[in-house]
N, C-alpha and C positions, 0 to 999 in steps of 0.2 A: 168777302167774310161770310161762313154760308153754316145750315145748319144739315147734315146730310143724315142717310139710316136707311138699311133694309130690315124688313121685317118680313119671318114665317109664322105663319095660319097654320096648326096643324090639325086642323083639323079641313080644312077646305085644302090644304097641300102647297095655296096659294103665298107666291113670293110679292113682298109689296113693296117700289124702294120710290124714298121722296128724298127733294132736296128742294129749299127756299133760295130763293138767290138776293141776295144780299149785297149792295154798293154803297155810297157816301158818294156820290150822284145820282143827279137824273140820266135816264138815258131811256130812246124808246125802242125798245125790243118790237122784235118782228114777229116776238107769238112763234107759237111752235113750225114747223115745217117739214115737209117730206125731202128729202133729196138722195142721191146715187153715192152710194161708196165702191170700192174696188171693189167688191164682194157683196156685199147688201145695202140693200134700202136702209136709211135710219131716219126717226124722227131726232129733229137735231132745233137743242133750245143756244139759238145763238148768244155770240158778247158781242155784239155789234147790231146795227138796225139795219147794218147791209148783212140785206142774209147771204151773199158773193163772199164775201169775209171768210178765212177759214178761221178754225178754232170752235168750239163745241161750250159750256158752261156744266151740259146735262145731254143725255139722250141714249136713244135705246133701238134696238135697230129690230131689223126681222126672225133675225136667228133668236130673241130672246135677251140678247148680250146686254146693260145696263147699264154707266157709267156717270159718278157723281164727285163736282167737283168741293173743294176747300180750302181755303187760303190756308199755310200753317201757322206760321209766326211764329217760329222755332230756332231759326241758325243758333250754333252755340255761337257765332260773333255781331249778334242779333244788337243793332243798336240805333232802333226803329226807323218808319218814315218806307221805305220803299221795297214793291214788290218786284224783283227784277223777275224778265223770263215769263211774266203771264203767260202770256202767249203763247210763246214755248210748250207748256202745259196741256193748251186748249185742242191745240192744234194734236199732239196726242192722243189730247180725248178723241177725235174726231177718229182719228189713225183707227184705233180701235172700235169704233161703233162701223167703221168704211167695211174690215175687213176679219174681225175676229171674229167666231162663230161659236166659241161655249165661253168662260170666265177662267179657264186656264190658259186659253189660247191671251186673250187677255192681260193675263198675267205676267206673262214672257214678255208683250208688248210693250206692255208700261216700264215695267227693269228693265229694257234691251236700251230703248228711247232713251229715258232719263237719262243711262248713263251713260252713253253718246251722246245729248248732247247739250252734257255736264250742267245742268240748270243752275239754277241760280236764285235769286233771294232769298225770302223770309222760310223756304222750307214748306211743299205741299203735300196736304191731306186727298189724299185719291180712293174714292169706294169703287172697285169693277161687282158686276155681280150678273145672275141669269136666275131658268129655274130653279136651278138645286144648290147655290152656294151667293155668298157677298166674302168679300175679301176686303179689310179698312187695308191701305198701305199710308204709312207715312215718310213719311222723305224732309232730309236734308242731304246733301251730297253726302255719295258715299254711306250716310247712313238710311240703313231702313228699318221700316217695325211694321210686320206683317202680322194682322189678326183675321184668323178665320174665322165666316161665320158657325160654319159647321154645323152641330149639335144646339146650338143659342137661338132663342127667338127674334134675337134681337142683335141689328149693329148699327150703334149710335159714335158718329163723330160730330164736332164743331169746329172751332179754330186750332185748336193746339193739341201738344200730341199725347195720347194716351202713353203707349208703351217706350216710346224714347220721352219720357220726364225730365231727364236728365239737361235735355237741352231748350225743356220751357223758361222761356225770359220770364222773371216775378215781373204779376199784373204794373205794379206802378211803373216798369217802363215802356209802357205800351197803354197807355190810357184808354184811345181809346176801342182793346180789346178785351177788358177787363170782363165782359159779359158771359167770354168763351164758358168757363167753367159754369156758371151759372146758367145757360141755354142747354151744356151737356144734359148737368142735373134736373131739368125741367124734362128734356126730353127721356131721360133716364125715368125720374118719376110718374110721367105716360104713362113707357110702355113695360111698368114695371105690375100697373094693375091687375091688366090681363093676359102677361105673358104672352103665352103662348098660341092663346085664343083673339088675339089683336084684330080688326078688321081693317076694311077700307076710312069705315067712318072715322075708328081709332087717329087712326095717321092724319086724313083731316082735318079733328079734331087741335091733333099735336103744332102743323104747321100754321095754325092758327093761332097758337099759344102766345094770352100776352098775361103770365104770369105775374112779371115785373110791371104788369101797365102799359102805356101805349110807352114804351122807350122802347132806347136799345137796346135795352138788358134781354126785352123779352124772345121770342124764339120769331115770333111776327114783330120784326120789328120798328119802333116807327122814329128812329132819331131824327134831332136837329139839325142844325148847322155844321158841317164838317165828321156829325157819324152815319152810322151804315143806320140804312133803313130798306123791307122789303119791299124790291120788286115785285115776285111772281112767285107761284108754288109751283116745286114736278113731281107730277103724282104718276108710276104707273105700277099696276096690278101684272103677275105672269102666272095662267093656270102650269101645269104639270102636262097637262093634254093639250095646250090648246093649240092653232094651229094661228100664229100669226101674223098677220095680212095689213103691208103699210103700198098703202097705193095713193097715190091720188086721185 
């Protein structure tokens, strides 16, 4: 359960991507580290304390391709609880970072791999991007919602479908996740103040937001027992003409 997004600054031309990593359980993450893909090196945010484990929660590669993931909680027959095939999703994210040189290649890989692997679970939300664009993908088996950032100044998702709204369960069916709409609205509130002039500092303020106090309802979540809390934030800024150097 996470808050993810992309921001385009019209003055500098930079693209900023962000993700808060939220979990219900304590985990010792290895931090961001560099690894080799089949074509590109990439900065990896691992899903496990063991850095050799496959799958990433977020990352950016040396071509400037970014992947951010968030659970969807939106299966049409959702009855609560389980998140099936989570690691399958994270393996696809890692494949994108290792193989893809732009957002369009990433789009092709994500959609083909999700269909081929027949992902299950509660649905998924993925954001992919590069220096020029960002795309939000909402997925439930054999259903896709796709939103392109294009000329919009920002693109945001929490843990519920915006495009495939009919597949979203009522909040009372998933009491742990009623903060999704609240976090989404708070993120939009932050970014709407400056619109296309949002900077890295504005994004840092967003990921640290305690608009609902230090509870599981805020973007920076402080959940109690069995509730989600934020472990870490991932923020990356890409410039149109910069060269990305990823090295040890």
